[in-house]
N, C-alpha and C positions, 0 to 999 in steps of 0.2 A: 377828835376826828382830824383836826388840822395837822397834828404831828404825825398821825398814821398815814395820811395822804402824802405828806412830805417824805416819809420814810419809804413808801412804795415807789415814789418817783426816783428817789436816790438808788433804790435797789435796781430799778430798770436801767438807770444810767450806768450803774456799776456793771450790770450784765452786758450792756451794749459796749462798754469800754473794754471788757474782757474779750468779747468777740472781735472787736476792732483790733486790739493788740495782737491777738493770735493771727488774724488775717494778714496784718502787716508783717509779722514775723515769718509766716509761711511764704509770703511773697519774697521776702528776703532770702529764704533758703533756696528759692529757685534762681536767684540772681538779684543783685541790688538794683531796685528800680530808680530811674532818674527823677521821676516826678514825685512830688509829695502826696501823702494821703490826707484827705480832709476828715476832720472830726468836729461835729457841730458847725455852727456858722462862723466861729472865730478862730478855729485852731487847725493847724496842719502839722503833720509829722513827717520828718525825713528819716530815712534809715541809712546810717553810716556804716559801711561794711568794715570788717576786720582788715587792718592794714591801710585803709583809705585815710585821706587827710581829714582831720577832725577839727571842728571849731573850738574844741576844748584842749587842744594839744599844748597850748602855752602854759597850762596850769595842772592838767590831769594826764596821768601817764597810762590810763587804761587803753588797751589795744584791741578790745573785743568789739563786736557789733553793738551799736548804741542807737536809741531813739532820741531824736531832737525834736521837741515840740516848740512851736512859735505861732505868732499870729498869722492867720490866713486871710485870704481875700476871696469871698464867695459872692457869686451873682445870685440875686434872688430869682428863683425859678418856682415852677409849680410844685416840683418835688420838695423844695425847701418849705413852702407853705404847708404842704401835706405833712411834712415831718414835724412842723410845729404843732399840728393838730394831733399827731400820734406820738405819745411819749416814748414808744418803743423804738422809734427810728431816729437815729442821731447822725448818721453819715449822709452828707449832703453833696450835691453837685459842686465842684470846685473849679474855679478858673483863676489861675495865678496871674498876677500882673507881671508882664515881661519886663526885665530890667530892674525890678524892685529888689532891694537888698533884704536881709532878714529883719523882721519886725518883732519886737518883744511883746509879751503879754504882761498884764498887770501881775504884781506879786500875789495878790489874792487869788487870781485865776490860776496861777502857777501852783499854789498850794492845793487848790481843788484837784488839779490833775495829778499831783503827787499822791494825794489821798486816794483817788480812784485807782491809781497804779498799785498802791499798797494793798487795797482790797483784792485786786485782780491776782496778786501774787500770794495772798494768804491762803494756805491749803485748808484752813478751818472755815472758810466762807462757803459751806456746802450748798447754801441756798442759791449761789450763783451758777449752779449746774455745770461746774467745770468737770468734764468727764475724766481727764487725766492732767494733773498739774504740770505745766511746762515752765521752766525757768526762762523768763523773758530777758532780753538785753536790758542794760541799765537805761533809765529814762532821765533826760536832762531837759529842762524847760527854760527858754530864754525869758528873762524878766526885765522890766523897764526901770528898775531902781527907784520906783515911786515911794518906797518906804524909807524911813529915816536912816536905815543901815546901808542904803544903796545896793540892794540885792540885785545882781545881774544874772545869776543862774541858780536854779534849784535842781538838785539831783537825787535820785533814788536808785540804789544798787542792791540787787538781791544777794543775800548771803546763802551759800549752799554747801551741802555736804553730799558730793556726788551729784545725783540728779534730784536730790531732795532739797526743797527750799526751807531754810531754817530761820530766816529773818530778813530784815531790810536795813540797810545803812543809808542815812540821809545826809546830803551835802548841801551846804549853803555857801555861795560865793558872793562876796561883796567887792565893789571896786570904786576907787575914788582917786581923783587927781589933786586933791587938796593936800598941800605940804604939811598941814597940821596933823595929818593922819599918819605921819612917819612914826613907825612903831619902836618900842623899846623891848628888847628880847625878854627881860625879866617880866614885863607886863604881859607879854604873850604867853609865857609859861604859866603865870598865875591864872590868866583867863582860861587856859586849857585845863589846868588842875581843877578849877572851880566848876567848869562845865561838865567834866567827866569824873569828878570825885577821885582824881588820881593823886598819888603821893610821889610817884617816881616817873620822870619823863626822860626821853632821849631826843637828841637833836641831830639833824642831818642838814648839811648845806649844799647848795647848788649855785653855780655861777656860769654864765655864758658870756664869752667875749668874742667880738668880731675881729679877726686878724687881717682879712682883706675885705675891704668894703666895696660894694657895688656903687658906681657913680655914673651919672649921665655924661656922655662924652659929646663934644661939639660935632656937628654934622651927623649925628646919629638920630634915628627916629624913635627907636624903642630903647628904654633903659634896660641894661643887662641885669639879670637876676643872679649873676654869679656872686658867690661869697664863700669865704672860708672862716669858720668859727669853731671855737673849742668849748665843749661842755665839761665842767669839772664838778665832781661830787666828793664830799668828805664827811666824816662823822665828828661829832662834838663841835658845835658852833659856839664861839666865845662871845660874839657881838654881831649886831646888824651890820651888813656890808663888810664883813670880815674878808680879807684877801685869802684866797684858797692856799692852804699849806702845800709845800712841794711833795708831801707824802700822799696827796689826794689822787684820785683816779680821774684821768682825763681822756676824752675822746675827741679826735679831730673830725669835723664834718665838712665835706668838700662838695660844693655844687658849682660847677663851672660851665658856662656857655662859650662855645668857640667863637672866635672872631673879634676879640678885643684888640684894637690897634696897638695897645701898649704891650701886648704879648710878644716875646722874642720869636715866636713861631707864627706871627701874623702873615708873613709872606707865604709860608707853607699852607696856611688856611686859604689864602687867595688862590693858590694853585689847586687846592682841593675843590674850591668853588667852580673853577673852570671845568674840572673833571666832572662835577655834578651837572653842569650845563650840557656837556656832551652826552652823559648818560640819559638825561631827560630827553634830549633831542633824538637819541637812538630809540627811546621807548615811544615817544609821541609822534615822531616824524617832523617836528617843528623845533628848531634851535634858536633860542634867544641869545644871539651873540653879544657878549659884553664889549664895552669900549676897549680898544687896544691900549696896552700900557706903554707902548713905544711908538715913535713917529714913523720908523721904517716899516714898510709893508712886509707881510709874511713871505711873499715871493722873493723880495730882495734879500731878506735874511737867509733864506734857504739857498739861494744862489751863492751867497758869500760862503756859506758852510761847504757847499759842494765844490766851489773853486778852491777853497783851502785844501780839501781832500785831494782834489786832482793834482794840485801842485806838490803835495807831500806824499800822496799815495799811502805809504805806510807810516804816517806821522805819529801813531800811538805806540808807546812801548808797553806791550801787553804783559811784560814780565813784572811790571810794578802794579798791575791791577789786582785788586783783592778778589778772592774767590767769594762770591756772594753766599755760598753755602758754609763759609767758615763760621764757626760758633764763637760768639763773644764770651770771654771769660766772666764768670759770675763773681766779680770782686769790686771793691770800691773804686779802684782806678778805672776799671772798664766803664762803670756808670758815669764817673766824672768826665771821662773822655767822650762818651757818647753824647752827653749833654752839651759839651763844648762844641761838638761837631754840628749841632743844630744851627749854630750861628754862621756857619760857613758851608757852602755847597760841597757835597761830596766831590772828592778829586778823581773818582774812578768812573765818571760818566761815559757811557759808550755812545756810539753814533745816534742811536734811537733816542737816548735820553737827552743828548744835546739838541736834537731836533725838537723834542717836546718843549724844552726850555725856551727855544726861540719862537716856536709856533704858538704856544699858549699865551705869550705876551702880545702877539701881533695879528693873529687870525681874526678877521672881521666879517667873514662871510663863507658860505659853502663853496663859492667859486675859488676863494683863496686855497681851501683844502685841496680841491681838484688840481689846481695849477701846481701846487707844491709837490704833491705826490706824483704827478706826471713827470716833473723834472727829476725827481729822485729815481723813479723806476727806469726812465730812459738812461740815466747815468749808470745804473746797475747793469742794464741790458748791454750797453756799449762797452762795459768794462772800464769806464772812466774812473770809477772809485771802487775800493775794496775796504769798506769800513769795518771797524772792529765792533763786535757786540758781545755782551755777557753770555756766558753759557747758561742755558736754561731759560732764556727769554722765550716767551710763548706767543708774542704778537705776530700778526700776519706779516708786518714789515720785516721782523727779524727772520722769519722763515724765508722770505724773498731774498734777503741778504745772504743767508746761508746757501740758498740755491745758486746765487750768483757766483759764489766761489767755484762752483763746478760748471758754470756756463750754461745752466739749464733752468731757467726761471719759468714758473707757470704763468699763464696769461690771466690777468684779472681785469675786471671792468670797474673803472672808477665812476660808478653811478650809484644812485639810490643812497642807502645808508653806509655803503662800504667805506668812503673816505672818513666819515665820522667814527665808525668803528675802529678804523686803523689808528686814528689819533687817540681815541679813548684807550685802546690797548697799550700803546707805548707809554701813555701817561700812567696807567695802572702799574705797569712793570716798574717804571721809574719810582713812583711814590711808595710802592711796597718796599723797595730797597731802602728808601729814605727812612721809613718808619721802623723797619726791622733793625736797621743799624742803630736805632736809638734805644732799643730794649734788650734786656738780657735774654740770651737764648734764642731759639728758633721756634716760632709759634705757627705751625702749618695751617691752623684754622684761619688765621687772618690773611695769609698770602696764598691760599689754595687757588688753583686755576681750574679745579674740577667742578666749580659751581658757575652758574650763568653770570654774565658781565654785571648785571644790575646788583646781584648779591655781592660780587667782588667789590663793587663801589661802596656798598653799604658797610662792608667790613673795613674798608679803608677809612670811612668816617669814624668808625669805632676806634681805630688806631689813632686817628688824629685827636679825638676827645681824650684818650688816655695820655697822649703826648702833652696836651694842654695842661692836664692835671700834674704830670711829672715836672714840666718846666716851671709851673707856678710854685710848686712846693720847693723846687730847687733854687730858683732865682729869688723869690720873694721871702720864703721862710727859711732858706739855707739848710734844707734837710740833707742829711748824709745817707749813705747806703743803708744803714741799719733801719731807717724809717722808710726810705724809698722802695726798698725791695718788697716788704710785706704789702705796702700800698699798691704797688703795680701788680702783685700777685692777686690781690683782691679785685682790682679792676679787670684783669684778664679773665678771672673766673666769672665775674658778673657778665662780661660781654660775650663770653662763649655760650651763655645760657639765655641772654636777653637781647632784645633789639636796642638800637641806639636810643638813648634817653639822656639828654643833657640836663634834665631837671632832677635826675637821680642824685641822692646824697650818698657819697662814698664816705665810709667811716673808718677811722684808724685809731686804735688805742695807743696812747703815747704817754710819756712822763711829762708832768707839767713843766719841768725844768727845760724841756726842749723848746717850749714856746713862751715861757713866762716873760721873757724880755720884750715880747710884742704887746703884752697886756698889763704889765705890772704898774705902769703909770697911766693907764687908760681907764675909762669908766666902763663898768659892766653893762651889757645890754639887758641881762636878766640876773637878778640875785634873789635867792629863795632860801627860806629856812623852814624845815618840817619839824614839828614837835609831835612826838609819838608817845603813846602809852597803851598798855595792854598788849596781848599777843593773839595771833591767829585771827579767828573771826571776831574776836572782841577787841582787836586793835582799833584805836581811834587816832585821828590825826588833825592837827591844825597847821595850816600853811600860810605864811605871809610872804608876799612876793613883790618886788619892785621891778618894773620894766620901763624901757624908754619908748616903747610903742604900745598902742592900745591893745590890751590882752583880750578885749571883748569886742568883736566885730560889729555887734548891733548897737553899740554905745559910742557916743562922741564925747569930747571934752566938755561940751556944754551940758550934756546929760550928767556928767560925773561931778562937776563942781560949778558953782556960780562964778562967772568971770573967767578970763583966760589966765593960764599959768605962764610964768616966764620961761620955764623949762618943761620939756616933755617928760614927765615922770608919772607913772601910774602905780597905785598901790592896790594890791588885791589880797584878800584874805579868804581862804577856803577852809572850811571846818566841817568835820563830822559833827553835826549838831546833836545827833542822837542815833540810837540803834533800837530797833524793835525785833525781839526774838520770838518766833512763833513756838508755842508750846507743842 
């Protein structure tokens, strides 16, 4: 009778688990929920959507939706007490502790959840009253490494043929920081062959190297998350920590945040920041003026510029100015020339652009703007100056200058947001020409004036981010045209379709020979070997990985090994421990 009662309770728990999984899965199909789902008093489940950042990404390359189960924090409520009296109810009220990180379950509890998941996916479990079997996302359970093997993850992944579930593949991930756990390749092969009764195995290597490191700079509050690293894969691994051969496949991964003072285009970034201040002021009506970069006042600098024009009247030789519509040739020399031009201000600045350069360094208040533009408009009205401007300039000031050539200027009121808009427009015109001169070809999307000012500013930010990437790869990695061109085409395509995202990782397939001089004498950040046997759904895999950062966010060095290690080295083993095929 005892065993029968125990079986009934297990069946009820299995039925409840099935309903719970389907409920979470259906919620995910409506949109990935931010909050976790509670199951029993000690468990919560997070649903990680396809393409979202996964806690498994350091060792598992699955990119589909997944369940993550971990320890939950539940408040004791009447509903909880009621559920404990009723074996058929297992979903409880759940109150997460704010600010708490992920907490692992015991390995024993993890195995129980994996078992329930397996029953939920088995189409032969007809007593569970599953009307129509649904292939659920893979389930991964955080474990606390309380067993001798230091198990930190348990996973279960359905095997399927179309929409039909044919079996389950089980994963076990162990992690240790003990240097005595350093593996031998032949021992790993033997263990794999013994576990899976395999006679033939294949090996595949992976290594990740950091080419440009993120560092905390003096006088900065937040550490930059910028980095450039390369992922390299190859077949046939000869030994642990083998250096990747030059015949391997390599992918450059670039994530750059703008504003690094070491960047050759840092001054251009500061110029962009002032543009953003104006755009925000135009939108909100409140402008947070930055500290001036020069001692002279904006009014004094504008007076000097106007006096210089009055003395020379036609001091610009327009015949040497470049036509901004001229298309840059798509060759290596053009790229190198455009990069070099970044370090020196363009030589074809018209009056409005020169005005922007002076005012953006010196304007400290709204009153400064009004006084400066008042001086300029009076000089134009009296015919004291006849400044040269680029053809195609769309700013209000440029239109007034063009009208002054014919002695008929429209009257404008320098009140409200008009002065801010005037300065923003000439800054936009100037910076568009700066950025377009750095890229191959003419990209109307980024310099279009047919969209509102706020959107124009947003597109300028995209151009600057692309420029930061271009300059970093040119200056620090010494890339040539053959690599720069496809990289920029990829960036342009991405930013024509997506909003600004400085955390996006841009990828570029390259030959290892292009970057091997940067890593050949350096330590790898991640080194991994995969040992495979079998094919198709019967393929099984053992993975051994070394990394310099903890690959498991819910574990610390103290959890992984007794005592502190001299160096940050973490060894992780992931294995298909077994597979179950449903008849």
